[in-house]
C-alpha positions in Angstrom: 0.0 0.0 0.0 2.7 2.7 0.9 4.5 1.4 -2.3 1.5 2.6 -4.2 1.4 6.0 -2.5 5.3 6.4 -3.2 4.9 5.6 -6.8 1.9 8.2 -7.3 3.8 10.8 -5.6 6.8 10.2 -7.8 4.8 10.2 -10.9 3.4 13.6 -9.8 6.6 15.0 -8.8 6.3 18.4 -7.2 4.0 20.0 -9.6 0.9 19.8 -7.3 -1.0 22.1 -9.3 -1.0 19.7 -12.2 -3.0 16.7 -11.2 -3.2 13.7 -13.3 -6.9 14.3 -13.9 -5.9 17.1 -16.1 -4.3 15.1 -18.8 -7.6 15.2 -20.8 -7.2 18.9 -21.7 -6.5 19.4 -25.3 -3.6 21.5 -24.7 -0.2 20.1 -25.7 -1.9 16.6 -26.1 0.4 13.9 -27.3 -0.5 11.6 -30.4 -3.5 9.8 -29.6 -3.5 6.2 -28.3 -6.6 4.3 -27.6 -7.2 3.6 -23.9 -6.4 0.1 -22.8 -7.3 0.2 -19.1 -9.5 2.5 -17.0 -8.3 6.1 -16.9 -6.7 7.0 -13.6 -8.4 9.9 -11.8 -6.6 11.6 -8.8 -8.4 13.3 -6.0 -7.0 16.0 -3.7 -9.7 16.4 -1.0 -7.5 15.0 1.7 -4.8 17.5 0.9 -2.6 15.0 -1.1 -2.8 13.8 -4.7 -4.2 10.3 -4.2 -5.8 7.8 -6.4 -9.4 7.3 -6.1 -9.0 3.6 -5.6 -6.6 4.1 -2.7 -8.8 6.5 -0.5 -11.0 4.6 2.0 -14.2 6.7 1.4 -17.2 6.5 -1.2 -16.5 9.0 -3.8 -16.9 9.6 -7.5 -14.5 11.6 -9.6 -14.3 13.0 -13.2 -11.8 14.8 -15.2 -12.8 17.5 -17.5 -13.3 15.4 -20.6 -15.4 12.8 -18.9 -17.7 15.8 -17.7 -18.2 16.9 -21.3 -18.8 13.3 -22.6 -21.5 12.9 -19.8 -23.1 16.0 -20.4 -22.2 17.5 -17.2 -22.0 21.2 -17.8 -22.8 22.7 -14.3 -23.3 21.5 -10.7 -26.9 20.5 -11.1 -25.9 18.0 -13.7 -23.6 15.9 -11.4 -26.9 14.1 -10.2 -27.1 12.4 -13.4 -23.6 10.9 -13.1 -23.2 10.1 -9.4 -25.2 7.9 -7.1 -27.3 9.0 -4.0 -27.0 12.6 -5.1 -30.0 15.2 -5.5 -29.6 18.7 -6.4 -32.8 20.8 -6.8 -33.6 24.5 -7.8 -34.8 26.6 -4.7 -34.8 29.9 -6.5 -31.8 32.2 -5.8 -29.9 29.0 -4.4 -29.5 25.2 -5.0 -30.3 22.6 -2.5 -27.6 20.0 -2.6 -28.2 16.7 -0.8 -26.1 13.5 -0.6 -27.8 10.3 1.1 -30.6 12.5 2.0 -28.5 15.0 3.9 -27.7 18.6 3.3 -30.9 20.7 2.8 -30.2 24.2 2.4 -32.5 27.4 2.5 -32.5 30.9 1.2 -32.2 32.5 4.9 -28.8 33.9 5.7 -28.8 32.3 9.2 -28.8 28.7 8.0 -25.7 27.0 6.4 -25.7 24.2 3.9 -24.8 20.5 4.8 -23.0 19.7 1.7 -20.0 21.8 1.2 -18.8 22.9 -2.2 -15.2 24.1 -3.1 -13.8 25.7 -6.1 -9.9 25.5 -6.1 -9.8 24.9 -2.4 -12.0 27.7 -1.5 -15.4 27.0 0.3 -18.3 28.5 -1.7 -21.2 30.6 -0.3 -24.5 29.0 -1.1 -25.3 31.9 -3.5 -24.1 32.1 -7.2 -23.5 28.2 -7.6 -25.2 27.5 -11.1 -22.4 28.9 -13.2 -21.3 26.6 -16.2 -18.3 24.6 -16.1 -15.3 25.4 -18.4 -11.5 24.6 -18.4 -12.3 22.0 -15.6 -9.4 19.8 -14.2 -11.5 17.6 -11.9 -14.5 17.4 -10.1 -14.9 15.2 -6.8 -18.1 14.2 -5.1 -17.4 12.8 -1.6 -20.2 11.0 0.1 -20.7 10.9 3.9 -19.6 13.2 6.6 -16.3 15.0 5.9 -15.6 16.0 9.4 -11.7 16.1 9.4 -10.9 18.2 6.3 -14.1 20.1 5.8 -15.5 20.4 9.3 -18.9 22.1 9.5 -21.3 22.1 6.5 -20.4 18.8 5.5 -22.9 16.5 7.2 -24.0 15.0 4.0 -20.7 15.2 2.1 -18.7 17.6 -0.3 -18.0 18.6 -3.8 -14.7 19.8 -4.9 -14.2 21.5 -8.1 -10.8 22.1 -9.6 -10.1 24.3 -12.4 -7.2 23.7 -14.7 -3.9 25.3 -13.6 -1.0 26.7 -15.8 1.7 24.2 -16.9 5.3 25.0 -17.1 7.3 24.7 -20.2 4.5 24.3 -22.8 2.4 26.5 -25.1 -1.1 25.3 -25.8 -4.7 25.5 -25.2 -8.1 24.9 -26.9 -11.1 26.8 -28.4 -14.5 25.6 -28.5 -17.9 26.8 -30.0 -21.3 25.4 -29.6 -24.7 26.2 -31.2 -28.1 24.5 -30.8 -31.8 24.9 -30.6 -33.3 27.8 -28.5 -30.8 30.0 -30.3 -28.1 28.5 -28.0 -24.6 30.0 -28.9 -21.6 29.2 -26.8 -17.9 30.0 -26.8 -15.1 28.8 -24.3 -11.4 28.4 -24.5 -8.1 28.5 -22.8 -4.4 29.3 -23.6 -1.3 28.4 -21.7 1.7 30.5 -22.0 5.2 29.8 -20.6 7.0 32.9 -19.7 10.2 31.6 -18.3 11.1 28.1 -17.4 9.6 28.5 -13.8 6.7 30.9 -14.7 3.5 30.1 -16.6 0.2 31.9 -17.3 -3.2 30.5 -18.3 -6.1 32.4 -19.5 -9.7 30.8 -19.7 -13.1 32.2 -20.7 -16.7 31.4 -21.4 -19.7 33.0 -23.0 -23.1 31.3 -23.2 -26.5 32.7 -24.4 -29.7 31.0 -25.0 -33.5 32.0 -25.4 -36.0 30.9 -22.9 -37.6 27.6 -23.0 -40.7 29.3 -21.8 -43.4 31.7 -23.1 -45.0 34.4 -20.9 -48.6 35.0 -21.9 -49.2 37.5 -19.1 -49.5 41.1 -19.9 -45.8 42.0 -19.6 -44.1 39.5 -21.8 -41.3 38.5 -19.6 -38.2 36.4 -20.7 -37.8 34.4 -17.7 -35.5 31.4 -18.1 -33.2 32.9 -20.7 -29.7 32.8 -20.4 -26.8 35.2 -20.7 -23.5 34.2 -19.0 -20.0 35.3 -19.1 -16.8 34.2 -17.1 -13.3 34.8 -17.3 -10.2 33.3 -15.2 -6.6 33.9 -15.1 -3.9 31.6 -13.4 -0.3 32.3 -12.6 2.2 29.7 -11.7 5.7 30.4 -10.4 7.8 27.5 -9.3 11.3 28.7 -8.4 13.2 25.7 -6.7 11.4 24.8 -3.5 8.4 27.2 -3.7 5.4 26.9 -5.8 3.1 29.8 -6.1 -0.3 29.5 -7.7 -2.7 32.4 -8.2 -6.1 32.4 -9.6 -8.8 35.1 -10.3 -12.1 34.6 -11.6 -15.1 36.7 -12.5 -18.8 35.6 -13.3 -21.6 37.4 -14.5 -25.1 35.6 -15.3 -28.6 37.0 -16.0 -31.6 34.6 -16.6 -34.6 37.1 -16.9 -35.9 35.8 -13.7 -37.2 32.5 -12.7 -39.9 30.8 -14.5 -42.0 29.7 -11.7 -45.5 28.0 -11.7 -47.9 27.9 -8.8 -47.7 24.5 -7.1 -50.9 22.4 -7.7 -53.0 22.1 -4.4 -51.5 25.3 -2.8 -53.2 28.9 -2.5 -52.7 29.7 -6.1 -52.9 26.3 -7.7 -56.1 27.3 -9.4 -54.4 29.9 -11.5 -51.9 27.5 -12.7 -51.3 26.9 -16.4 -51.5 23.3 -17.5 -48.5 23.7 -19.9 -45.3 23.7 -17.8 -43.4 25.9 -20.4 -46.0 28.6 -20.5 -46.5 30.9 -17.5 -48.3 34.2 -16.7 -46.9 36.8 -14.6 -48.6 40.0 -13.6 -45.3 41.5 -12.5 -42.0 42.2 -14.2 -39.3 39.6 -13.2 -35.5 39.7 -13.3 -32.6 37.9 -12.1 -28.8 38.7 -12.1 -25.8 37.2 -10.1 -22.2 38.2 -10.2 -19.1 36.8 -8.4 -15.4 37.5 -7.9 -13.1 35.1 -6.6 -9.3 35.1 -5.7 -7.1 32.5 -4.5 -3.4 32.0 -3.8 -2.0 28.6 -3.1 1.7 28.5 -1.8 3.6 25.1 -1.5 7.1 25.2 0.1 9.2 22.1 0.4 11.0 21.8 3.8 13.6 19.5 4.9 13.0 15.7 5.2 10.2 15.7 2.6 7.8 17.9 4.6 5.5 20.3 2.7 4.1 23.6 4.1 0.9 24.8 2.2 -1.1 28.0 2.5 -4.3 28.6 0.7 -5.7 32.2 0.9 -9.0 33.3 -0.7 -11.4 36.1 -1.0 -15.0 36.2 -2.5 -17.5 38.7 -3.3 -20.9 37.4 -4.8 -24.2 38.9 -5.2 -27.6 38.3 -6.5 -30.5 40.4 -7.4 -34.0 38.8 -7.9 -37.3 40.2 -8.6 -40.1 37.4 -8.7 -43.7 37.1 -8.9 -44.2 35.2 -5.8 -47.7 33.8 -6.6 -46.3 32.9 -10.0 -49.6 33.7 -11.7 -52.0 36.5 -12.7 -54.0 35.9 -9.4 -55.9 39.0 -8.4 -55.7 41.0 -5.3 -59.0 39.6 -4.2 -57.5 36.2 -4.2 -54.4 37.4 -2.3 -52.3 37.5 -5.3 -50.5 40.5 -7.2 -47.3 39.8 -4.9 -43.9 40.9 -6.2 -40.6 40.3 -4.2 -37.4 42.2 -4.8 -34.6 40.1 -3.2 -30.9 41.3 -3.1 -28.0 39.4 -1.2 -24.4 40.0 -1.0 -21.8 37.7 0.6 -18.1 38.6 1.0 -15.8 35.8 2.1 -12.3 35.8 3.3 -10.4 32.4 4.2 -7.2 31.2 5.1 -5.9 27.6 5.5 -2.4 26.3 6.5 -1.3 22.7 6.0 1.8 20.9 7.1 2.0 17.4 5.0 4.4 14.7 5.9 6.0 12.5 3.2 4.7 9.0 2.5 7.8 6.9 2.5 7.6 5.6 6.0 4.9 3.6 7.8 3.3 6.6 9.4 2.2 9.8 7.3 0.1 12.8 8.3 -1.5 15.9 7.7 -1.9 19.0 10.2 -4.1 22.0 9.4 -5.5 25.1 10.6 -8.5 27.0 9.1 -10.1 30.6 9.4 -13.1 32.1 7.6 -14.9 35.2 7.9 -18.1 35.9 5.9 -20.3 39.1 5.7 -23.6 38.8 4.5 -26.3 41.6 3.6 -29.8 40.9 2.5 -32.6 43.3 1.6 -36.1 41.8 0.8 -39.0 44.0 -0.1 -42.4 42.1 -0.7 -45.1 44.3 -2.3 -48.7 43.3 -2.5 -51.2 45.7 -4.1 -48.9 48.5 -3.4 -48.4 47.7 0.3 -44.8 47.1 1.2 -43.2 44.7 3.7 -39.4 45.3 4.1 -37.0 42.7 5.5 -33.5 44.1 5.8 -31.0 41.8 7.4 -27.5 40.3 7.5 -24.9 38.6 9.5 -21.3 38.1 10.2 -19.7 34.8 10.8 -16.6 33.6 12.0 -15.4 29.8 11.5 -12.2 28.4 12.8 -10.9 24.8 12.6 -7.9 22.8 13.8 -7.3 19.4 12.3 -5.1 16.4 11.9 -5.3 13.1 10.0 -2.8 10.3 10.5 -2.4 7.0 8.7 -0.3 4.2 10.2 0.6 0.9 8.5 0.7 -1.3 11.5 1.1 -4.5 9.6 1.9 -5.1 5.9 -1.1 -3.8 3.7 -3.1 -3.1 7.0 -3.6 0.5 7.8 -5.2 2.5 10.8 -6.4 6.0 9.6 -7.6 8.6 12.4 -8.8 12.2 11.9 -9.9 14.8 14.2 -11.0 18.2 14.0 -12.2 21.0 16.3 -14.4 23.5 14.7 -15.7 26.7 16.1 -18.6 29.0 14.8 -19.9 32.2 15.8 -22.5 34.6 14.2 -24.0 38.0 14.9 -27.1 39.1 13.0 -29.1 42.1 12.5 -32.7 42.7 10.7 -36.2 43.2 11.1 -39.5 43.2 9.5 -41.2 46.6 8.7 -44.6 47.1 7.1 -46.3 50.2 5.5 -43.3 52.2 4.5 -44.5 55.3 2.6 -48.1 54.6 3.5 -50.0 57.2 5.2 -50.7 56.4 8.8 -47.4 54.4 9.1 -44.0 55.5 10.3 -41.7 56.8 7.4 -39.5 53.8 7.4 -42.5 51.4 8.2 -43.8 49.9 11.4 -41.6 47.3 12.9 -43.4 44.0 13.5 -40.6 41.6 14.1 -36.8 41.5 15.1 -34.5 39.2 13.2 -31.2 40.1 15.1 -29.3 37.7 17.3 -26.2 36.1 18.0 -25.0 32.3 18.3 -22.0 30.3 19.0 -21.0 26.7 19.1 -18.0 24.4 18.8 -17.9 20.7 17.7 -15.3 17.8 17.6 -15.6 15.9 14.5 -13.4 13.2 12.7 -13.1 9.7 11.6 -11.5 6.3 12.5 -10.9 3.8 9.7 -9.4 0.3 9.4 -8.2 -0.2 6.0 -7.0 -3.4 4.2 -5.2 -3.0 0.9 -5.3 -6.0 -1.3 -3.3 -6.8 -4.7 -6.3 -5.5 -6.6 -8.2 -3.2 -4.3 -9.1 -2.0 -0.9 -11.5 -3.1 1.8 -12.3 -0.5 4.6 -14.5 0.0 7.6 -14.9 3.3 9.2 -16.8 5.6 11.6 -17.0 9.2 10.7 -18.7 12.3 12.2 -19.9 15.7 10.8 -21.8 18.6 11.9 -23.8 21.7 10.6 -23.8 24.7 13.0 -26.9 26.0 14.9 -28.0 29.7 14.8 -30.8 31.9 15.3 -34.1 33.0 13.5 -34.8 36.1 15.7 -33.9 37.8 18.9 -36.1 35.1 20.7 -35.6 32.0 18.4 -32.6 29.7 18.2 -31.9 26.3 16.8 -29.2 23.8 17.8 -26.4 22.2 15.6 -27.3 19.2 13.7 -24.9 16.0 13.6 -24.3 12.8 11.7 -22.5 9.8 12.8 -21.9 7.5 9.8 -20.9 3.9 9.8 -19.5 2.7 6.5 -18.1 -0.3 4.9 -16.6 -0.3 1.5 -14.7 -2.5 -1.1 -13.0 -1.3 -4.1 -11.3 -3.5 -6.5 -10.1 -3.9 -10.0 -10.3 -7.0 -12.3 -9.0 -8.1 -15.7 -5.8 -6.2 -15.5 -7.2 -3.0 -14.6 -9.9 -2.9 -17.2 -12.7 -2.9 -14.6 -12.9 -0.7 -11.4 -15.6 -1.1 -9.0 -16.9 0.3 -5.5 -19.3 -1.2 -3.3 -20.4 0.7 -0.2 -23.0 0.1 2.6 -23.7 2.9 5.1 -25.8 3.7 8.3 -26.3 7.3 9.3 -27.3 8.2 12.8 -28.6 11.7 12.1 -29.4 14.1 15.2 -31.3 17.3 15.4 -32.2 17.5 11.8 -32.6 21.2 11.0 -35.5 22.2 8.6 -37.0 25.6 7.5 -40.5 26.1 8.9 -42.6 29.2 9.4 -41.8 31.0 12.6 -45.1 32.4 14.0 -42.9 34.9 16.2 -41.7 36.6 13.0 -44.1 35.5 10.3 -41.1 34.5 8.2 -39.3 31.2 7.4 -36.8 30.1 10.1 -34.9 26.8 11.0 -35.9 24.3 13.7 -34.4 21.2 15.0 -37.3 18.8 14.1 -36.3 15.3 14.4 -33.7 12.5 14.9 -33.7 9.9 12.2 -31.7 7.0 10.6 -30.6 6.9 6.9 -29.0 3.7 5.5 -28.3 2.4 2.1 -26.0 0.7 -0.6 -24.1 2.2 -3.4 -22.3 0.6 -6.3 -19.9 2.1 -9.1 -18.2 0.4 -12.0 -16.1 1.8 -14.6 -14.8 -0.4 -17.4 -12.6 -0.2 -20.5 -13.2 -3.2 -22.5 -11.4 -2.8 -25.9 -13.0 0.1 -27.6 -16.1 0.1 -25.3 -16.0 2.5 -22.2 -18.7 2.0 -19.5 -19.7 4.0 -16.4 -22.3 2.8 -14.1 -23.7 4.2 -10.7 -26.2 2.7 -8.3 -27.6 4.3 -5.1 -30.3 2.9 -2.7 -31.2 5.1 0.2 -33.9 4.1 3.0 -35.0 6.7 5.5 -37.6 7.5 7.8 -38.6 11.2 9.2 -40.8 10.8 12.2 -44.1 12.6 12.7 -44.1 16.4 12.8 -46.5 19.1 14.0 -45.9 22.4 12.1 -47.5 25.4 10.4 -48.3 24.4 6.9 -46.9 27.4 4.9 -48.3 26.1 1.7 -51.8 26.3 2.9 -51.7 30.0 3.8 -53.7 32.7 2.1 -50.6 34.5 0.7 -47.3 35.5 2.0 -45.8 38.3 4.3 -48.9 38.0 6.6 -47.0 39.2 9.6 -46.1 37.7 13.1 -48.6 35.7 15.2 -51.4 38.1 16.6 -51.9 38.4 20.3 -54.6 36.3 21.8 -58.0 37.7 21.2 -56.7 40.1 18.3 -58.0 39.3 14.7 -55.9 38.8 11.9 -54.7 42.1 10.1 -52.0 41.0 7.6 -49.2 42.2 7.3 -49.4 43.7 10.9 -50.3 40.3 12.3 -51.9 36.9 11.5 -53.6 33.9 13.3 -51.7 30.9 12.3 -53.5 28.5 14.8 -55.8 27.1 11.8 -53.0 26.2 9.8 -51.2 24.0 12.4 -50.8 20.3 11.0 -49.6 17.1 12.3 -48.4 14.4 9.8 -47.3 10.8 10.3 -43.9 11.4 8.6 -42.2 9.7 5.8 -39.1 9.5 3.8 -36.5 12.0 4.7 -36.9 15.1 2.3 -34.9 15.3 -0.9 -33.8 11.6 -0.3 -34.7 9.6 -3.5 -34.9 5.8 -2.8 -33.2 4.8 -5.9 -30.7 6.6 -8.2 -28.9 5.2 -11.0 -27.1 5.9 -14.2 -25.3 4.4 -17.0 -23.1 5.8 -19.9 -21.8 3.6 -22.7 -19.4 4.6 -25.6 -17.7 2.8 -28.4 -14.7 4.3 -30.4 -14.3 3.3 -34.0 -11.0 3.9 -35.7 -11.4 5.3 -39.2 -9.1 6.0 -42.0 -6.8 9.1 -42.0 -6.3 9.1 -38.2 -10.0 9.8 -37.4 -12.1 8.3 -34.6 -15.8 8.1 -34.3 -17.3 7.7 -30.9 -21.0 7.5 -30.1 -22.0 7.8 -26.5 -25.3 7.4 -24.8 -26.1 8.1 -21.1 -29.3 7.4 -19.1 -30.0 8.5 -15.5 -32.9 7.7 -13.1 -33.9 9.6 -9.9 -36.6 8.3 -7.8 -39.6 10.4 -6.5 -38.5 12.7 -3.5 -40.6 14.6 -0.9 -39.9 18.3 -0.7 -42.1 19.4 2.4 -43.2 18.2 5.8 -47.0 17.9 4.8 -46.3 15.0 2.2 -49.2 15.9 0.0 -49.1 13.7 -3.0 -50.2 16.7 -5.0 -47.9 19.5 -3.8 -45.2 18.1 -1.8 -43.4 15.6 -4.1 -41.0 15.7 -7.0 -41.8 13.0 -9.4 -39.2 10.4 -10.6 -37.3 11.3 -13.8 -35.6 9.4 -16.5 -33.2 11.3 -18.6 -31.5 10.1 -21.8 -28.6 11.9 -23.3 -26.4 11.1 -26.3 -23.6 12.5 -28.5 -21.5 11.4 -31.5 -17.9 12.7 -31.9 -15.4 12.8 -34.8 -12.0 13.4 -33.7 -8.4 13.7 -34.7 -5.4 14.8 -32.8 -6.4 18.4 -32.9 -10.1 18.7 -34.1 -13.3 17.5 -32.5 -16.9 17.6 -33.9 -19.7 16.6 -31.7 -23.5 16.4 -32.1 -25.2 16.3 -28.8 -28.6 15.9 -27.4 -30.1 16.0 -23.8 -33.3 14.8 -22.4 -34.0 13.2 -25.7 -37.4 11.8 -24.8 -38.4 15.6 -23.8 -39.5 14.4 -20.4 -41.4 17.1 -18.4 -40.2 17.0 -14.8 -40.2 19.4 -11.7 -36.6 20.4 -10.9 -37.3 22.1 -7.6 -39.8 24.1 -5.5 -39.5 27.5 -3.7 -42.3 28.5 -1.3 -45.4 27.9 -3.2 -43.9 27.7 -6.7 -42.0 25.2 -8.7 -39.5 25.0 -11.6 -39.3 22.7 -14.6 -36.3 21.0 -15.8 -35.0 21.7 -19.3 -36.8 20.1 -22.2 -35.0 18.5 -25.2 -31.9 20.3 -26.2 -29.5 19.5 -29.1 -26.9 21.0 -31.1 -23.4 20.9 -32.3 -19.9 21.6 -30.7 -16.6 22.1 -32.5 -13.3 22.4 -30.7 -9.5 22.6 -31.5 -6.4 21.9 -29.6 -3.3 23.6 -30.1 
């Protein structure tokens, strides 16, 4: 086992920014040789370059070319190529769930349960729908990542690594694509060596598309269109024992607003339009997000093979969203005509330090320290028939972590792995609910009817203990790992506690037929404590988080990757069994509108938005599956490479994915609270030589209509059938 680590480290050398997964990039590509074994993918989540087959955890990893071939162009698409993963639209943010754990909300006081990283930087929950381009690798880790990630990883983590500059070679690629809905895209990158120890890489993307939807309302909105632009620069300097890697990236995206429909069975369900790709808004809608990200990674080789690493980051992301909250032309008399203007800005500063040992002895280790500071500002204005409700707010968070992991080979091929992390979390927030601003009879800035301020602190010890047995053709492991998601506050008088997960996992990774087939088999059992979920807080009349239950989630996963002659096969299967106990709550989806105000004092009638009596809307349900936890997920991709005359290769590929139904809300209504199962079929055919590649592609070829997510009392549909051509050249 140690010999495998040493060999891998030797192959990779000191160029830690140039991981093996990046060799799929067209730049400086060697003459083509047909693959004879399964392609090696290296993962870096444990702060080392390691083979996916040698790490004792359930994970899926892709390089950039694999993502292209599988039709994965953004984070949401990963659920069609990885088991036990569900990613749903929730309006301005995404809800990412692994093994039924990770639900996120749009409130600033609640953190996510699946951490996403780009180039080593933890990502704020906003602005996560940007398109992939010039990608080195993507890693999806399942189960709590309590050692190297800490908080926000009760479900798992996703690591996205963009391509870094390469020393000593000039090269790059350019790609254009066009398709139905007037889709037009450009992307490319160029790698420029400046000196023998200095290189620069520039990359960029532009994508535009008309909306899938038609607005038959009076304002002819273009919700669902796409205008997206992004640019990135990387600088690599590698003098002797120091490697410095700087990256800067900027993104800007407009979608014309969210194409929402009222959910059937809710307040405005009667105004729903039968055609999912036709909507009728009576308000102007718009959406725009932007983000800037800067990272600096320093690696310094110390004596005796030790490596000192620093990763510094700064991010500034913002969204502006104007939405028709009822998603319809419902009149005022039906409590309709509600528009929301939502703005959020998140600035984040982070620093991580690692000390990494060599791997040439029986014991190797990693030490680390982490600091993160985040400032969030939010302004929400809900207006119904000209009457405003203002919800200003924000908070400041500080996160710290001290962690260590050690691997000890106590007998030949037997390894004990231990990891430990102490995390701290502190948040201070401000905000309130004000009604009637500018309305005669109300204060000039509105009447305050709720206080959303507060503060909260917690700390937690998480980690893992694993016993690993390395075989000639694989790895068997058994581990216990823990993770936690911080608690927080909803208002000056309402708090919620941290949630925790203890995961028991058994896995078997093996290769067969001279490494032509690689597999992973995993069984897991999660003890999930103090599950956080967003419910309506009667004290404020707005959504807040509560610890609603303890539960268990268990399941099985299987992965296979095969290279059999000219055939390439990738398959994944996930089975998840869960049970959420009975709950008593206010059914927000049954309320007669939004922004109704806090709970009225006893004996006072409802006067929304000053106050409202929520008593008649209290419900108790028998419980059911964990939310956003499809019981069965599976996907399969098959391709065959034909060798043609003249150095040409023809490769057809077909991919199929299935995600079972999943419940989205505590009421478990079969009409309003369930996302139906979906079956998506993608295909492509590519003609390539050593430089050029021409591909015809199609996604959702059966044109299945399916709900991709819900937000409040509205829902969103996934993309219809898309097809087009893609042309790229390597140089």
